[in-house]
Structures are given as C-alpha cells and as structure tokens.
N, C-alpha and C positions, 0 to 999 in steps of 0.2 A: 502494500499499500504504499510506504514510503517513498521507494523508487519510483512506483507509477505517477504520483501526483509531485516528484520533483521536476518533471517536463513541463513546461510553459504552455504548451498547446493544452496537457491533459488537465492543467489547472483551468484555463480558459474554457476548455469542455464543460467542466463540473460547475463552474460557475453559470455559464448560459444556460446549461441544462437544467440546472435545478430552479433557477429565475423562470424559464419557459414553463417547466412543468407547474408550477406554483400558478402561473399564469393561464395557461391552457386548463387546468382543474376549474380554477374559479370562473371562466368563463364557460366552461365545458358544461356545468353545472345547469345553467341558464338554459344552454342551447340543446342539451339533450333532454331536459324534463320538457322542453316545449315544442320537442321533434323537430329541431332544426339544427342537428348535428352534423347533419352532411354537406351544409354551406363550407365548413371545413375542407373537405374533400375536393370540391370545387374550385376555392381558393388558393389548395396547395396545387393543383394544375395551372392555373392561371400564373402562379409564382415561378413554377418550372418554365413557362413559356417566357416569361419576362427575363428570368436569369438567362436563358438561351440566347434571348434576342439581344441582352445587354452585352453579354461575350462578344456576339458576333459583331456587335458595334464599337466594341471597344469600350465602352463606358461601364462605371463602378457597377456592378449588378446590384447591390443592397439598396443606394438610392434611386435605383432606376425601376426597381420590381416594387418598392414598396409604394408610392403614388398610385401605379397601375393597379395593384391587389385592392389597395383601399377604394380607390375608385370602381373597380369592378363588384366589389362586395357590395356597394350601395345600388349599382346596377341589379345585380341581385335581388335584392331588397325590393326594387320597384318592380320586377319580374315575377315575383312571388306574391304581390298584392295584386295582379293581374288576373281576374278570374277565369280568364280564357287559357293562363297556363299555370299549373301547378307549381310550385315551389321545388319540388324534386324533379320536373320536367326542366326548370330552368337551370338547374344544377347540374343536371346531366348534358344537356346543352352546352353549358360553360365547361364541364371538364374536358368532354370529348373535343370540343374546338381550341381549347388552349393546348391539349396534349399535341394537336396535329398542328398547330402553329409552332410551336416548340420544335417538334422533331423535323418540321419542314425547314425551319429556319437552320438549324443544326447540320442537314443533310445537304443544304444550297451553300454553306460556309465553305469558303475554300482558304487555305493557308491559315487557318484559326484551328487552333488545338483546344477542342474542349471535351474533357471527361464527363461524358453521359451520366456514368455511374454515380459519381460525386452529387448530382443534381437530382437523381432518382432515389437514391438511399443514402446521400449524405456523406459528410466527411469531415471528422472531429479537427482534422489538418486545416480546414479551411475557416475555422473561428476565430474572430480578430476580438481585439480589445474594445473596439468599437462596437462590436456585437455585445459584450458584457456592460458596456454602458448604456447600451438602448435597451438591452434586458433589465437591466435596473431600475430604469427612468419607468418601463412598462409597468413592472412589478408595483413599483410606488403609485403610479395613476389608477391602478386594478383595486389597490388596497386602500385607497382614498376613495373611489366609488363605493366600495363595499361599506367603508366605514360611515360614510355620509347619506347614502343612497340605498341602504340594507333592505329596507322596508319598502321602498319601491320596485326593487330588483324583484322581493319575493313578490308582490302584487303582479307586476307584469308576467313572470314565469310561471305562475298558477292559474290567473285569471285575467288576460289583457282586457276585456271587455269591462271588468270591475274596474281594473286601474284607470281606464279612460274615464269611466262614469264619476271616478272620485278627482279628477283634475289631474293625474299623472301623463306628461305627455310622452306617451308611448314611442312616437316616431322618432324623438330624440334619442330616447335610451335605445333603440334598434341600432340606431345609427352609429352609436356609440360602442355599441357591443360588436358590431360589424365592423368598424375600424380597428379594435382591439385584436379581433380574432384576425384581421388582415395580417397587422403588425407580428402577433405570434407566429402565424404561418410562414411568414418571410424570415423571421429571424431563426425560426426552428428548424426550418428545412434546410438549413446548411449544416446542420447538425444529424437529422434524421433523414432527409430528403424528402421530396414532393409525395412520394407514393406513402410515407408512412407517419409523417408528421399528425395528420389528422387523427390517428390513434390517441395521441397524447390529449386530446380532446374529448375523446369518447371512452375509453376504457376506464380510467380512475372513477369517473360518475357511474358508471353500469356497477363498478364494482361496489362505489359506496353505498348505492341504492339497493344491494341486497343484504347491507351490515346495519343500516340507519334508518329509520322512517320519516326524520324531521328535516326540512331545509337546513337548518343550521347545521345538523349533524351529518349530512350529506356534503355540504360544503367543506367540513373541518376534515371528513376521512378523505373525501375525493383528493384534497391537496396532500394531505399526508401520505397516501398510495402512491400518488403520482410522484412525489417526489423520493418516497423509498425505492421505488421499482425503477427510476429512472438512475438512481446512485448503484444500485443492484446490477443491472445491465450495463453501465459505463464499466463497472470493477470487472464482470463477466467477459465483457467483450476485450478489456486488455490483457485478462490472463488467457482465454481462448483462442484472442487474435482472430475475433469475429467480427463483422460489421456492426457498430455501435448503435444505428437504428434499429435493424432485425432485432438484434440482442434486448433492447429496450422494451420492443413491443412483444416479444415472447413472453418475456419476466411479467409485464402487463397481464397478458394472455393467461398465463399459469396463476397469477394473482386471482385473476377474476375467476377462473374454474374453481380456485380453493374458496372463494366467497361464495358461489354457487352452493358447494357443498356444505359449507356451513350453515348457509341459510335453510336446506334441505333437514340437516340435522337438528335444528332449532325449532323449525316448523313442525 
C-alpha cells in the first residue's frame, strides 16, 4: 500500500476517484429514484465523442468536452419533456449518435495518435492535478447543495408535482443536477472510461436501496459504498494489474450482489 501510493499518478487517481465517487453517489440517489439514471450513460457517450473531437482538433479535451456535455444535458432535458419523445428514447438517440460521431472522428483522423481504449475504459495515467482541483470544487458545490436544499431535493425526488405546487422551482434543480452530472461524467471518464463511468451513478444507490428505507439512509450508505468500492477496486487493480475502471465496476457489482443476499436474509 505504501509503495502503491508513493507514485504521484496513484495519489491523483485516489483523490479524484474518491471525490468523484462521493459526487456520483449523491447525484445518483436522486437520478435513480426518479428513474433518470440512464442520462449518465447518454452523457458519457457524448463525452467520448467530445474527447475524440478535441484530440483530433488538437485542443485540451477537458475544457473542450465540459461545455459540450453540459449543453447536451440541457438538450436531453428538453427532449425528455417532449410528450412525443420519451426520455429513454432521447437518451438512446444521444448515445448512438455520440458514439458514431466519436468513432467516425477517430477513423478519419490522420497522423493523430489516439488511444481509443483510454477513452472507452479509462486510464489512471491521464488524471492530472487540474482534475483533482475540479473534483474538489465539484464536491464542495454538491455538499453545499445538499446542505442548503436537502428538503427541496427530497421533495423533487419523490413527488415533483407536489414540489411544484409548494413553490419549488423544479426546472432550476433539474438543470443544476444535469450540469453536475455532466461534470461528473467528464472528470470521471478519464479514470473509468466512457463505457463504465455511469456505473458509479447507478450501483451505489441500488446497493443502498437494498439496505436502507429512508432517503437520508440511502444517501449516506450510497456515498459510503461508492467510496469504499472505489478504493478497493483501485487497490485490486494495482495488485492484479487489471484495468482500474473494470475492477471498480466489478467490485460494485459484487457489493450489490451481497446487498441483495443480505436483503433476502433480513426479509
């Protein structure tokens, strides 16, 4: 363990991973309970496309991808509100189109060395101190949001119509969560990859829902599970020399299966 974290890139990966795990768990609770969890999958494919285009154009991928993914999250929100097009259909369109654009950009690029696997499955070597700082800022924003708007988030999560009737501006909160989810996807994609990052939003909440019945309990357990699963996955990936993203997701899967067994025993 001491040797493992003596490497600067491992320390950066640990810090970013823990912060992103906390952020993804907190945002994931609301998204999963509102059945909007697949928005993370759609945005991750958009991030893949944006990263690929940035590399081909020779610009900084992080700062190129962030505004694009945030803008696309607002676009998905608008589409999901369209009665003629359901939210899952809008996300499916976004996912397929984004993957196609990203793959086409890479295939048509000439003289540009692009490691496709690092985009799809992540690479801890790509994590920078800028990612650490941005992850810290994002975590602080989410903490403040939960601290000052916990009851509004609770109301929106379980009964959006009731929240509207008591004066909660649900549209603003939807936009905030969409923007935060976008930043989580872009930052976490460098670590876990576009195909796996959405699992950080989904798995911890599903696990927590098997163990707790209250909203507060689900939020706390989800955050704890997310952080512990990431740390275990990171350590195992170093020891076994396996891809970090895949290892973290497998650990989350194992924890989820254990939680299902625990629930069956308790019930």
